[in-house]
Each structure stands twice: as C-alpha cells, then as structure tokens.
C-alpha positions as CSV (number, residue, x, y, z in Angstrom):
1,M,-17.4,30.3,-2.5
2,P,-18.2,26.2,-2.9
3,T,-15.4,24.1,-0.7
4,P,-13.7,21.2,-2.7
5,F,-15.8,19.0,-1.6
6,E,-18.8,21.0,-2.5
7,T,-17.5,21.3,-5.6
8,A,-16.9,17.7,-6.1
9,W,-20.3,16.6,-5.3
10,L,-21.9,19.0,-7.5
11,A,-19.6,17.8,-10.4
12,A,-20.5,14.1,-9.5
13,C,-24.4,14.8,-9.3
14,A,-24.4,16.8,-12.6
15,D,-23.0,13.4,-14.4
16,C,-25.1,10.9,-12.8
17,T,-25.9,8.0,-14.9
18,N,-27.6,5.7,-12.2
19,C,-30.8,5.6,-13.8
20,G,-32.3,5.6,-17.2
21,L,-33.5,9.6,-17.0
22,A,-29.9,10.0,-18.0
23,T,-30.2,9.0,-21.3
24,Q,-33.0,11.5,-21.8
25,R,-32.4,14.6,-19.9
26,Q,-30.9,18.4,-21.1
27,R,-29.7,18.9,-17.6
28,V,-29.5,17.4,-14.3
29,V,-31.6,19.8,-12.3
30,I,-29.8,19.9,-8.7
31,S,-30.6,22.9,-6.6
32,R,-31.6,27.0,-6.6
33,G,-31.7,29.6,-3.5
34,N,-29.7,29.9,-0.5
35,P,-27.0,26.8,0.9
36,A,-27.1,28.3,3.8
37,A,-31.2,29.1,4.2
38,R,-32.8,27.1,7.2
39,V,-35.6,26.2,4.9
40,M,-35.0,23.4,2.6
41,V,-38.2,22.9,-0.2
42,I,-38.1,19.4,-1.8
43,G,-40.7,18.9,-4.8
44,E,-41.2,15.8,-6.9
45,A,-38.9,16.5,-10.0
46,P,-38.0,18.6,-12.7
47,G,-40.5,19.6,-15.7
48,A,-39.4,20.5,-19.6
49,S,-38.5,24.2,-18.0
50,E,-36.5,22.9,-15.4
51,D,-34.8,20.0,-18.0
52,E,-33.8,23.0,-20.4
53,Q,-32.7,25.7,-17.4
54,G,-31.4,23.7,-14.7
55,L,-33.1,24.8,-12.0
56,P,-35.9,23.7,-9.7
57,F,-39.5,24.8,-9.9
58,V,-38.8,28.0,-12.7
59,G,-42.0,26.8,-14.7
60,R,-45.4,27.8,-14.2
61,S,-45.5,25.8,-11.2
62,G,-42.7,27.4,-9.9
63,R,-43.3,30.8,-10.5
64,V,-46.8,30.0,-8.7
65,L,-44.8,28.6,-5.6
66,D,-42.4,31.3,-5.7
67,G,-45.6,33.7,-5.5
68,L,-47.0,32.2,-2.5
69,F,-43.8,31.9,-0.4
70,T,-43.2,35.6,-1.3
71,S,-47.0,36.6,0.4
72,A,-46.0,34.5,3.1
73,G,-42.9,36.5,3.4
74,L,-40.2,34.3,2.5
75,D,-37.7,35.1,-0.5
76,P,-36.9,32.5,-2.4
77,D,-33.5,33.7,-3.1
78,T,-32.8,34.0,0.3
79,D,-34.6,32.0,2.9
80,L,-35.0,28.9,0.6
81,F,-32.5,25.9,-0.6
82,I,-35.0,24.5,-3.3
83,T,-34.5,21.5,-4.9
84,N,-36.4,17.8,-6.2
85,V,-36.2,14.4,-4.9
86,V,-35.7,13.3,-8.7
87,K,-32.9,15.4,-10.4
88,C,-33.7,14.3,-14.2
89,R,-37.2,15.0,-16.2
90,P,-39.2,12.1,-16.1
91,P,-40.6,12.0,-19.7
92,E,-43.6,13.2,-20.2
93,N,-43.3,14.7,-16.8
94,R,-44.9,11.1,-15.3
95,K,-44.5,11.0,-11.9
96,P,-40.7,9.1,-10.9
97,T,-40.7,5.2,-10.6
98,A,-39.4,3.5,-7.3
99,A,-36.4,2.7,-9.1
100,E,-35.6,6.0,-9.8
101,L,-36.3,7.6,-6.7
102,R,-34.0,4.8,-5.1
103,A,-31.6,5.9,-7.6
104,C,-31.3,9.7,-6.4
105,R,-31.8,8.9,-2.8
106,P,-28.1,9.3,-2.0
107,W,-28.3,12.9,-3.8
108,I,-31.2,14.3,-1.8
109,Q,-30.2,12.6,1.5
110,K,-26.5,14.2,1.0
111,Q,-28.4,17.8,-0.1
112,I,-30.2,17.4,3.5
113,E,-26.7,16.7,5.3
114,V,-24.9,19.6,4.1
115,V,-27.7,22.1,4.2
116,D,-28.9,20.5,7.6
117,P,-32.0,22.6,7.3
118,P,-34.4,22.3,10.6
119,L,-37.1,23.1,8.5
120,V,-38.2,21.1,5.3
121,V,-41.2,22.0,3.5
122,L,-42.1,19.2,1.3
123,V,-44.3,20.0,-2.3
124,G,-46.9,17.0,-3.2
125,A,-47.2,13.9,-2.3
126,T,-44.6,12.2,-4.3
127,A,-42.1,14.5,-2.1
128,V,-44.1,13.3,1.3
129,K,-43.9,9.7,0.3
130,A,-40.2,9.7,-0.9
131,M,-38.9,11.5,2.1
132,L,-41.2,10.4,5.0
133,G,-42.9,7.2,3.4
134,S,-46.1,8.4,4.3
135,K,-49.1,7.4,1.4
136,Q,-51.5,9.5,3.3
137,A,-53.8,11.8,0.9
138,M,-52.7,15.0,0.9
139,G,-56.0,16.8,2.0
140,S,-54.8,15.3,5.7
141,L,-51.5,15.7,5.7
142,R,-50.9,19.7,4.5
143,G,-50.8,22.2,7.1
144,V,-49.5,19.9,9.9
145,W,-46.0,19.5,10.8
146,I,-44.3,16.4,11.4
147,E,-41.5,15.9,13.2
148,E,-38.9,13.5,12.2
149,D,-35.2,13.2,12.1
150,G,-34.5,16.0,14.5
151,R,-36.2,18.3,11.7
152,S,-39.9,19.7,11.2
153,W,-41.3,18.6,8.1
154,M,-44.5,20.9,6.4
155,P,-46.3,19.0,3.4
156,I,-48.0,21.4,1.2
157,F,-50.1,21.0,-2.1
158,H,-48.2,20.9,-5.3
159,P,-48.3,24.0,-7.2
160,S,-49.6,21.9,-10.1
161,Y,-52.6,21.4,-8.4
162,L,-53.0,24.6,-7.4
163,L,-52.9,25.9,-11.3
164,R,-56.1,23.3,-11.7
165,N,-57.5,25.1,-8.3
166,P,-57.2,28.6,-8.9
167,S,-59.7,29.9,-6.5
168,R,-57.9,32.4,-3.6
169,D,-61.3,31.9,-2.0
170,P,-61.1,31.3,2.1
171,G,-60.5,27.4,2.4
172,K,-59.8,26.4,-1.1
173,P,-56.4,25.1,-1.9
174,V,-54.6,28.1,-3.1
175,S,-55.5,29.8,0.6
176,L,-54.4,26.9,2.5
177,T,-51.5,26.6,0.9
178,L,-50.8,29.9,1.9
179,E,-51.8,29.5,5.3
180,D,-49.5,26.6,5.7
181,L,-46.2,28.8,4.4
182,R,-47.4,31.4,7.0
183,Q,-46.5,28.9,9.4
184,V,-43.2,28.1,7.8
185,R,-42.3,31.7,8.5
186,D,-43.7,31.9,11.9
187,R,-41.8,28.9,12.5
188,L,-38.6,29.9,10.9
189,C,-38.6,33.0,12.8
190,Q,-38.8,31.3,16.0
191,C,-35.6,29.2,15.1
192,E,-33.3,32.3,14.5
193,P,-32.3,34.5,16.9
194,A,-33.9,38.3,17.4
195,S,-31.8,41.0,15.4
196,G,-29.0,42.3,17.9
197,A,-29.4,39.2,20.3
198,P,-25.8,38.5,21.5
199,T,-24.1,35.1,19.9
200,S,-21.9,32.9,21.7
C-alpha cells in the first residue's frame, strides 16, 4: 500500500503542468511494474498507446521490450520498475525538447530516489543523454555498464529501432539487446542474496 507521501507525490505528478505537453495529453504516464524492484527501466516518453492507457511501454515497442526481458529471464511485473524520462506524450511521438526534459527532471529524480535501484536500464539515446549526459552513439554505448551515482547503468537499443531491424541473427540489434538484458539478469543475481541465506 502506498505511503501518504507516495500518494501525494503520485497525485502531484498526475496533475503536473510544468510544460506545454500538459495541454495535449490524455494521461500522465508515471510507471508500471514493481516499485520495490532492483532494476529500473527508463525510456524516452509515452506514445499513443501509453497516453491512452496511462502506462509506459504498452504499445508495439513495449511488447517487444517485454518479450526480450522475459527471454532474458526477467519478469516485467516483478523484477522491473518501468518509467520514462518524460511523463506526457510529445505530439506525433517526436523526441522531447530540452525544455520538456528539464520540466520532467524532478519527477524522474524522485522516482529514482524512492525506488533506489542498484541497476538501471536506459532505453534509447534520449534516455541515456537525459540521465547521464552522454551523446555517444548507441552502437558504442549499448551493452557496457556505466558506474555513476552509486548505480550501474546499462544502455540498450530502443525497441522502435529493433522493430525497424527485426532480424534475430547473431550480431544483429535484437540479438545484441538480448545479450545486454542477460547481463542485467546476471548482475541482478549478484546483487540479491542467495535463497535461504541468513539475513541480519
């Protein structure tokens, strides 16, 4: 059950009018998954399906991403907390502007503070730039852990890119992304105590 603080925070986020996207949205898209998860997944911004349902990554891209997480041994409902750097849909699914990213920054920072995940998966270049400031190409960033702010960050290709490059052959983007997510699964296993291990 959410604490009074969490309830107040969620209500404030749902009523946010910090940028012009608030005038065009259907819903503020805050999160889905497990708020106690050890892995946080941060994407770019909601699309049409997300704007309609109020949940991140529930359209075609989300189905691709969920399938890859599941194939890698991660349950999107229990192992992950999924969100975006921007909570409202940009018109025509364009990239968020710098001003929109700045306006939404306090919300994603508060989510990170509350969830406090040791592992963060950054989905696509916009999320990487927004959270880590890197402008490197995703081809060189993906699959490499970045240690910053006491957390381990894993950049991966955005599923919209995978939809445009659907081959599952070795070395292709889909296969590489699955490798990246298996790294996340393996790191998660290292972070968690063994079953039956004593706790103090």
